[in-house]
C-alpha positions as CSV (number, residue, x, y, z in Angstrom):
1,M,-0.2,0.0,0.1
2,T,1.5,3.5,-0.5
3,A,1.4,6.1,1.5
4,S,-1.2,8.1,-0.3
5,A,-3.2,4.9,-0.6
6,A,-3.3,4.2,3.4
7,S,-3.9,8.1,4.2
8,T,-7.3,6.7,3.1
9,A,-7.7,3.8,4.4
10,S,-9.6,2.8,7.6
11,L,-9.9,0.3,9.8
12,A,-12.1,-1.0,12.2
13,F,-11.4,-4.0,14.8
14,L,-14.9,-4.9,16.3
15,V,-14.0,-7.2,19.8
16,G,-15.8,-9.3,21.7
17,R,-14.5,-7.9,25.3
18,P,-11.6,-4.3,25.6
19,P,-8.5,-5.8,24.8
20,T,-6.2,-6.5,27.8
21,P,-3.0,-4.3,28.4
22,G,-0.5,-7.0,26.5
23,S,-3.2,-7.8,23.8
24,V,-1.4,-7.6,20.4
25,L,-4.4,-5.7,19.0
26,H,-2.3,-2.6,20.7
27,D,0.7,-3.1,18.7
28,V,-1.0,-4.2,15.7
29,R,-3.4,-0.7,16.2
30,R,0.3,1.3,16.5
31,E,1.5,-0.6,13.3
32,L,-1.5,0.5,11.4
33,T,-1.6,3.7,12.3
34,A,1.7,4.3,11.3
35,A,1.0,3.4,8.0
36,G,-1.9,5.9,7.6
37,V,-4.4,3.7,8.6
38,D,-7.5,5.4,10.3
39,V,-8.0,3.0,13.1
40,R,-11.3,2.5,15.3
41,L,-11.9,0.0,17.8
42,H,-15.2,-1.1,18.8
43,I,-16.2,-3.3,21.9
44,V,-19.6,-5.3,21.1
45,D,-21.1,-7.5,23.5
46,R,-24.5,-7.8,21.9
47,S,-25.6,-5.6,19.4
48,L,-23.5,-4.1,16.0
49,P,-22.6,-0.2,16.2
50,A,-24.3,2.1,13.8
51,D,-21.6,3.3,12.0
52,L,-19.9,0.3,10.3
53,H,-18.2,2.6,7.2
54,A,-14.5,1.3,7.5
55,G,-12.5,-0.3,4.7
56,L,-12.1,-3.7,6.5
57,L,-13.7,-4.6,9.6
58,V,-11.0,-7.0,11.7
59,L,-13.2,-9.4,13.7
60,K,-11.8,-10.9,17.5
61,D,-13.7,-13.0,20.2
62,L,-17.3,-11.8,19.2
63,P,-20.4,-13.3,20.8
64,A,-22.0,-16.0,18.0
65,A,-25.4,-13.3,17.7
66,V,-22.9,-10.7,16.7
67,L,-21.4,-13.2,14.0
68,G,-25.0,-14.2,13.1
69,Q,-25.6,-10.1,12.4
70,L,-22.6,-9.6,10.4
71,A,-22.6,-12.7,8.5
72,G,-25.9,-11.4,6.2
73,L,-24.5,-8.1,5.5
74,G,-21.7,-8.6,2.9
75,L,-19.2,-6.5,4.8
76,P,-15.8,-6.6,4.0
77,T,-14.2,-8.3,7.0
78,C,-11.3,-10.1,8.5
79,N,-11.6,-13.4,9.4
80,D,-15.1,-13.9,7.4
81,A,-18.2,-13.3,9.9
82,A,-19.9,-17.1,8.8
83,A,-16.1,-18.7,9.0
84,E,-15.8,-17.4,12.7
85,L,-19.5,-18.0,13.4
86,R,-18.4,-22.3,12.2
87,S,-15.3,-22.0,13.8
88,L,-17.3,-21.7,17.5
89,D,-18.9,-25.0,17.2
90,K,-16.1,-27.8,17.7
91,A,-18.3,-30.5,16.1
92,A,-18.9,-28.4,12.6
93,V,-15.1,-28.1,12.7
94,V,-14.4,-31.6,13.2
95,R,-17.0,-32.8,10.7
96,A,-15.5,-30.3,8.1
97,L,-11.8,-31.1,8.7
98,R,-12.7,-34.7,8.7
99,A,-14.2,-33.9,5.0
100,G,-11.4,-32.1,4.1
101,G,-9.1,-34.7,4.3
102,L,-7.3,-33.5,7.4
103,P,-6.4,-36.0,10.8
104,V,-8.3,-35.6,13.6
105,P,-9.4,-37.3,16.8
106,A,-12.2,-40.5,16.2
107,G,-15.1,-39.3,18.8
108,R,-18.7,-38.3,18.9
109,C,-20.6,-35.7,20.3
110,T,-23.6,-36.3,23.3
111,A,-25.9,-34.1,25.0
112,D,-26.4,-36.8,27.7
113,W,-23.4,-36.2,30.3
114,A,-24.6,-40.0,31.0
115,E,-22.8,-40.7,28.3
116,V,-19.7,-38.9,28.9
117,G,-19.3,-40.7,31.9
118,A,-19.9,-44.1,30.2
119,A,-17.4,-43.1,27.5
120,A,-15.0,-41.9,30.3
121,A,-15.5,-45.2,32.3
122,L,-14.1,-47.2,29.1
123,G,-10.5,-45.4,29.0
124,P,-9.3,-42.0,28.6
125,V,-11.7,-39.3,26.9
126,V,-11.0,-35.5,25.7
127,V,-14.6,-33.2,26.3
128,K,-14.6,-30.1,25.0
129,P,-17.8,-28.0,24.8
130,Q,-19.3,-28.3,21.4
131,V,-19.3,-24.7,21.6
132,G,-16.6,-22.3,22.6
133,A,-13.0,-21.3,21.6
134,Q,-9.1,-20.6,23.4
135,G,-9.5,-24.5,24.7
136,A,-12.6,-23.0,27.5
137,G,-13.5,-26.1,29.5
138,V,-11.3,-28.7,27.8
139,L,-11.1,-31.6,30.7
140,L,-8.7,-34.8,30.3
141,L,-10.7,-37.7,32.4
142,D,-8.8,-40.6,33.2
143,G,-10.9,-42.3,35.4
144,P,-14.9,-41.1,36.7
145,A,-16.5,-38.8,35.1
146,P,-17.8,-35.8,37.5
147,A,-21.1,-36.3,38.9
148,A,-22.6,-33.1,37.5
149,P,-21.3,-31.3,33.7
150,V,-18.7,-28.4,34.7
151,T,-19.7,-26.8,31.0
152,P,-23.4,-26.4,29.2
153,G,-23.4,-29.4,26.5
154,P,-23.9,-30.5,23.8
155,W,-19.9,-32.1,24.6
156,L,-17.6,-33.4,21.7
157,V,-16.3,-36.5,23.5
158,Q,-12.6,-37.7,22.0
159,E,-10.0,-40.3,22.3
160,P,-6.8,-39.0,23.4
161,V,-3.7,-38.8,21.4
162,P,-0.7,-40.5,22.3
163,G,2.5,-38.4,21.9
164,D,5.1,-36.5,23.5
165,G,2.6,-34.6,25.5
166,L,3.4,-31.2,23.8
167,D,1.2,-29.1,21.9
168,R,2.3,-27.8,18.6
169,K,0.4,-24.1,18.3
170,L,0.8,-23.3,14.7
171,Y,-0.2,-19.1,14.2
172,V,-1.8,-18.7,10.6
173,T,-1.5,-15.0,9.3
174,G,-2.7,-15.6,5.5
175,D,0.1,-18.0,3.9
176,R,2.8,-16.9,7.2
177,V,2.6,-20.0,10.1
178,D,4.3,-19.6,13.0
179,G,5.0,-21.8,15.9
180,L,4.7,-22.2,19.7
181,L,5.2,-25.7,21.6
182,R,3.5,-25.8,24.5
183,R,2.8,-28.6,27.2
184,W,-0.9,-29.0,27.9
185,P,-2.4,-28.1,30.1
186,D,0.4,-25.4,30.8
187,R,-1.7,-22.1,30.1
188,G,1.7,-20.7,29.6
189,S,3.1,-18.8,26.3
190,G,5.6,-21.6,25.1
191,D,8.6,-21.3,23.4
192,P,9.2,-20.4,19.3
193,F,9.6,-23.0,16.5
194,C,10.1,-23.3,13.2
195,P,7.2,-25.3,11.9
196,A,8.7,-28.2,9.7
197,P,6.8,-28.0,5.8
198,E,4.2,-30.6,6.2
199,L,3.1,-29.1,9.7
200,A,3.0,-25.9,8.2
201,E,0.8,-27.3,5.0
202,L,-1.7,-28.8,7.8
203,A,-2.0,-25.7,9.2
204,R,-2.8,-23.8,6.3
205,S,-4.9,-26.8,4.9
206,A,-6.9,-26.5,8.3
207,A,-7.5,-22.5,7.7
208,R,-8.2,-23.0,4.2
209,V,-11.4,-25.9,5.0
210,L,-12.8,-23.6,7.7
211,G,-12.2,-20.0,5.6
212,L,-9.9,-18.6,8.2
213,E,-7.7,-16.1,7.5
214,L,-6.3,-15.6,11.0
215,C,-6.3,-18.5,13.4
216,G,-4.4,-20.9,15.9
217,V,-4.3,-24.4,15.0
218,D,-3.5,-27.0,17.7
219,V,-1.9,-29.9,16.3
220,L,-0.6,-33.2,18.4
221,L,2.2,-35.7,17.1
222,G,0.2,-39.0,17.2
223,P,1.7,-42.8,16.7
224,D,0.9,-42.1,13.1
225,G,1.9,-38.7,12.5
226,P,0.2,-35.0,13.2
227,V,-3.1,-34.4,14.6
228,V,-5.2,-31.2,14.2
229,V,-7.3,-31.3,18.0
230,D,-8.4,-27.8,17.6
231,V,-8.7,-24.7,15.4
232,N,-9.2,-20.7,17.4
233,A,-10.2,-17.8,14.9
234,F,-8.0,-14.6,15.5
235,P,-6.0,-16.3,18.7
236,G,-4.2,-14.1,20.5
237,Y,-0.6,-14.8,19.0
238,K,1.0,-14.6,23.1
239,A,4.9,-14.9,22.3
240,V,5.3,-15.0,18.3
241,P,8.0,-13.6,17.1
242,A,6.7,-10.2,15.6
243,A,3.5,-11.5,15.7
244,A,2.5,-7.7,15.2
245,E,4.2,-6.9,12.7
246,Q,2.8,-9.9,10.8
247,L,-0.5,-8.9,11.5
248,A,-0.4,-5.3,10.7
249,G,1.2,-6.5,7.3
250,H,-1.9,-9.1,6.3
251,L,-3.9,-6.4,7.1
252,L,-2.4,-4.0,5.1
253,A,-2.1,-6.4,2.5
254,R,-6.1,-7.5,2.8
255,L,-7.1,-3.1,2.6
256,A,-4.9,-2.7,-0.2
257,G,-6.9,-5.9,-1.9
258,R,-3.2,-7.6,-2.5
259,V,-4.7,-11.3,-0.6
260,A,-8.2,-12.3,-1.2
261,T,-9.7,-13.9,2.0
262,C,-10.1,-17.5,2.6
263,A,-14.3,-17.9,2.6
């Protein structure tokens, strides 16, 4: 984007909650402003703001109801609103990835907590709320399930992926893929690593299947190779080297029309 083009560009972040002091959004906003982009930030928890006239709307952590409102408006967004809405349904994500030929854990969805308990009685299982993001409410049950559910159902019940215990968190920014190694369920930032080509392509493939430009793809290395265990739209990019510069560069390219959406 040229300086003159950037000076007339506008971008609005639509976020479901105020960014924390350490959020990457602050640095991305500074990068974009320095490039001459008019940047606005809207906290959207229930309904859309009246003024949505911007060259690009960037979505993060929006509730499903707001994403549903956006999906039918045809506005330029990153990520696509309908794709973000689909990504909140973990069972739908698994079905889409499996249909796309990507490796996912075996499992099924149930609305009956007793069925979760029965599955746990047969061996270790991973239990996830069907609707959610960023790993919230995920349980590894290696024994009897709690008498009552700890999160609202339905639940996705999956077989654990045996491996080295390291979660390979792959951060997709357009075509770029960065990696962090983290031992689950540790919530620390992790250690940066350069993903091997096959891991990077797996992350890109997951993003393409789900129609996401910015996403986190969690991969475990199982006995038969890498397995995608989770995908989240626009993650935090915490500890990803040069994340703000990469994100700002992608958004500038979107404003300039140099990259297409994934939807």
